[in-house]
Structure formats: structure tokens, C-alpha cells
C-alpha positions as a printed Julia matrix, in Angstrom:
57×3 Matrix{Float64}:
   0.0     0.05   0.26
   2.95    2.33   1.0
   4.17    2.11  -2.38
   1.16    3.36  -4.01
   1.59    6.53  -1.96
   5.48    6.79  -2.31
   4.79   10.45  -3.4
   3.27   11.13   0.08
   5.53   12.48   2.77
   5.77    9.74   5.72
   4.3    11.73   8.5
   1.14   12.68   6.21
   0.93    9.0    4.78
   0.83    7.84   8.42
  -1.47   10.49   9.52
  -4.3     9.9    6.42
  -3.72    6.35   6.63
  -4.36    6.11  10.41
  -7.37    8.23  10.02
  -8.78    5.89   7.22
  -8.01    2.95   9.19
  -9.79    4.33  12.6
 -13.03    5.27  10.26
 -13.26    1.67   9.59
 -13.07    0.7   13.04
 -15.6     3.07  14.01
 -18.22    1.18  12.06
 -20.48   -0.92  14.28
 -19.9    -3.82  11.46
 -17.62   -4.19   8.45
 -19.65   -7.07   6.49
 -23.42   -7.63   5.58
 -24.97  -10.55   6.78
 -24.81  -12.54   9.71
 -22.69  -15.47   8.68
 -19.73  -12.47   7.38
 -20.12  -10.85  10.34
 -19.77  -13.71  12.91
 -16.81  -15.44  10.58
 -15.0   -12.21   9.6
 -16.06   -9.29  11.86
 -13.34   -9.98  15.18
 -10.26  -10.7   12.82
 -10.99   -7.54  10.95
 -10.9    -5.55  14.13
  -7.97   -7.18  15.27
  -6.4    -6.29  11.76
  -7.17   -2.95  11.68
  -6.14   -2.29  15.35
  -2.68   -3.99  14.49
  -2.2    -1.85  11.53
  -2.88    1.33  13.68
  -0.29    0.22  16.1
   2.33   -0.39  13.15
   1.67    3.02  12.12
   1.9     4.62  15.32
   5.51    3.29  15.8
């Protein structure tokens, strides 16, 4: 993902990427349909939180 935005300064990329990831985390759910929510929702939140943590380092 970062390669696509190599032209964006690092500090700005991290800031904007964190905002996008946080906006996903703020959603009540990511998927439509009970099965998708049950199977994928928890792991998606874990993945997003980990990505945010890496950006903060």
C-alpha cells in the first residue's frame, strides 16, 4: 500500500492512513450478513487495530 503513495511524505501518509483505518474501526460492522459478521468481524477489528499500532511506531 505504501508504494502506491510513495509520493506522499511519511508523516502525512501515516496521519491520513490512521484516519482511514480508524474510520473503519468506528463502524458498527464491516460486513453485511450474519455469517460474514460472525466469521470475519472480530479478525477484521484485530487486523485494523494492529495496522494502527504499526503506524503509531
